[in-house]
C-alpha positions in Angstrom: 10.9 0.8 -11.9 9.1 2.7 -14.7 5.4 2.6 -15.1 5.4 0.0 -17.9 7.4 -2.4 -15.8 5.0 -1.8 -13.0 2.0 -2.6 -15.1 3.7 -5.7 -16.4 4.5 -6.9 -12.9 0.9 -6.2 -11.8 -0.8 -8.0 -14.7 1.4 -10.9 -15.7 0.8 -13.0 -12.5 -3.0 -12.7 -13.0 -2.6 -13.7 -16.7 -0.5 -16.7 -15.6 -3.2 -17.6 -13.1 -6.1 -17.5 -15.5 -4.0 -19.3 -18.2 -3.2 -22.1 -15.8 -6.8 -22.3 -14.4 -8.7 -22.3 -17.7 -6.4 -23.5 -20.4 -4.2 -26.0 -18.6 -6.6 -26.8 -15.8 -3.5 -27.5 -13.7 -3.9 -25.6 -10.5 -4.4 -27.9 -7.6 -5.0 -25.3 -4.9 -6.0 -21.9 -6.4 -6.0 -20.1 -3.0 -2.3 -20.6 -2.6 -1.8 -19.1 -6.1 -4.0 -16.1 -5.3 -2.2 -15.4 -1.9 1.1 -15.6 -3.7 -0.1 -13.1 -6.3 -1.4 -10.8 -3.6 1.9 -10.8 -1.7 3.9 -10.2 -4.9 1.6 -7.3 -5.9 2.0 -5.8 -2.4 5.7 -5.8 -2.9 5.4 -4.2 -6.3 3.0 -1.5 -5.0 5.4 -0.8 -2.1 8.4 -0.3 -4.4 6.4 1.9 -6.7 5.1 3.9 -3.8 8.6 4.6 -2.6 9.8 5.5 -6.1 6.9 8.0 -6.6 7.3 9.4 -3.1 4.0 8.6 -1.6 3.1 8.0 2.1 1.4 4.8 3.2 -1.9 6.6 3.8 -1.9 8.0 0.3 -1.1 4.6 -1.1 -4.1 3.1 0.8 -6.3 5.8 -0.7 -5.0 4.9 -4.1 -5.6 1.2 -3.7 -9.1 1.4 -2.3 -11.5 2.0 -5.2 -13.5 5.3 -5.2 -11.6 7.2 -2.5 -8.4 8.8 -3.8 -8.5 9.6 -7.5 -5.5 11.9 -7.5 -3.4 9.4 -5.5 -4.5 6.6 -7.8 -3.4 8.5 -10.8 -0.1 9.3 -9.2 0.6 5.7 -8.1 -0.4 4.0 -11.3 0.4 6.5 -14.1 3.0 9.0 -12.9 6.3 9.3 -14.5 9.0 8.9 -11.8 
């Protein structure tokens, strides 16, 4: 998975959520939608982590804001 596909898979579910919440007003239970997005993004981050060659601790540093800048750059913007 290249970084552009990674960014698409990270942002499109949230775009669909906001579109269905505010434009269609069609989400009956938004918590189910948000949990589904979180699970899908965890899968995407895990596959990207394996492709870039990061350990789980480095990935947690990258995901938590303000802790691991170099890991964050490597996870989200590195060319595999």
